[in-house]
C-alpha positions in Angstrom: 69.9 101.7 93.4 72.0 104.6 93.2 75.1 105.2 95.6 76.7 107.6 97.6 79.6 108.7 98.9 79.6 111.1 101.9 83.3 112.9 102.6 84.1 114.7 105.6 87.1 115.6 107.0 87.3 113.3 110.4 84.7 111.3 109.2 83.2 111.0 112.4 80.4 113.0 112.2 79.0 114.4 109.4 79.2 112.1 106.8 78.4 109.2 109.7 75.2 110.8 110.7 74.8 111.1 106.8 75.6 107.9 106.3 73.2 106.6 108.3 70.5 107.7 107.7 70.4 107.0 104.2 71.2 103.5 104.6 68.5 103.6 107.6 65.4 105.6 106.3 66.1 105.8 102.1 67.6 102.2 101.7 65.3 101.7 98.9 66.8 104.3 96.5 70.1 105.0 97.6 72.9 102.7 99.3 75.6 105.2 101.2 79.1 104.8 102.8 81.2 107.4 104.6 85.5 108.5 104.6 87.0 110.7 106.1 90.6 112.9 104.3 92.0 112.3 108.2 89.3 109.7 109.8 89.2 110.1 114.0 87.1 107.8 115.4 82.7 108.3 115.2 81.7 110.4 118.0 79.9 109.7 120.7 77.3 112.5 120.2 76.1 111.8 116.6 75.2 107.8 117.9 73.2 109.2 121.0 71.9 112.2 118.0 71.5 109.3 115.2 69.6 107.2 118.4 67.2 109.5 119.2 65.9 108.3 115.6 65.7 105.2 116.4 69.2 105.0 113.8 72.1 102.6 115.0 75.3 104.1 113.9 77.1 102.8 116.3 79.0 99.9 114.7 80.3 101.7 112.1 83.4 102.9 111.8 86.2 105.8 110.6 86.8 104.8 106.8 89.9 106.3 105.6 89.1 108.3 102.2 91.5 105.7 100.2 89.8 103.1 101.0 87.6 104.0 98.2 89.8 103.8 95.6 88.3 102.3 92.4 85.4 102.2 93.8 81.9 104.7 91.7 79.5 106.2 93.2 76.6 108.1 91.9 77.6 110.9 94.2 80.2 111.8 95.7 78.8 114.2 98.4 81.5 116.2 100.9 80.5 117.5 103.4 82.2 120.0 105.6 84.3 122.7 103.5 87.9 121.5 104.9 87.1 118.0 102.7 86.4 120.0 99.5 89.5 122.4 100.1 91.7 119.1 101.0 90.1 116.2 98.6 88.2 118.5 95.6 87.6 115.3 93.8 86.8 111.9 93.9 88.2 109.7 91.1 85.1 107.6 91.7 82.5 109.5 91.4 80.1 110.6 88.2 78.2 113.8 90.2 81.3 115.4 92.5 78.6 117.5 95.2 79.6 120.2 97.9 77.3 121.0 101.0 78.9 122.4 103.5 77.2 121.8 107.2 78.1 123.5 110.2 80.6 120.6 112.1 78.5 120.4 115.3 82.2 118.5 117.1 83.0 122.4 117.0 80.0 123.4 119.8 81.4 124.4 122.6 79.5 124.9 125.7 77.6 121.8 128.2 76.4 118.3 127.4 72.9 119.7 126.1 74.3 122.4 124.0 76.8 119.7 122.3 73.9 117.5 121.9 71.7 120.3 120.4 74.5 121.1 117.7 74.7 117.8 116.7 70.4 117.0 116.5 70.4 120.4 114.4 73.2 118.9 112.2 71.6 115.9 111.8 68.4 116.9 110.6 69.7 120.0 108.3 71.6 116.8 106.7 68.1 115.0 106.6 66.7 117.6 104.8 69.2 117.4 102.6 69.1 114.5 102.0 64.9 114.5 100.9 64.8 117.8 99.6 68.0 117.5 97.0 68.5 113.2 96.7 65.5 111.3 97.2 62.9 114.2 95.7 65.4 115.3 93.3 64.3 110.9 91.6 68.1 109.7 92.5 
């Protein structure tokens, strides 16, 4: 089984959703963790968007990247441009991948418009995981 670490600035939305998607839908081929450069807390709208797919990430927590020092991962995926600029290399990653996704937490508007942004990010991340990790023979 291959391991993947998803990195984002706050470890609150995109990286958390990626971790939840992998561990819930693709756990036969991948094991995922996530971390942030400046972790905060898991965004409630990320939890809600994932719950719509019957994936519960409510018990996940934001983790600092330093928690994974000394760990080895097959893939280290930076899911936002800030993380790529601040932390372009994680020494425990065999393969470093940068694939930025729009930050749903930066969306302005009504609660429904914000939730729509989280759904889009969730779906975009899921499609990328399928296309670039799962179907590539991980």
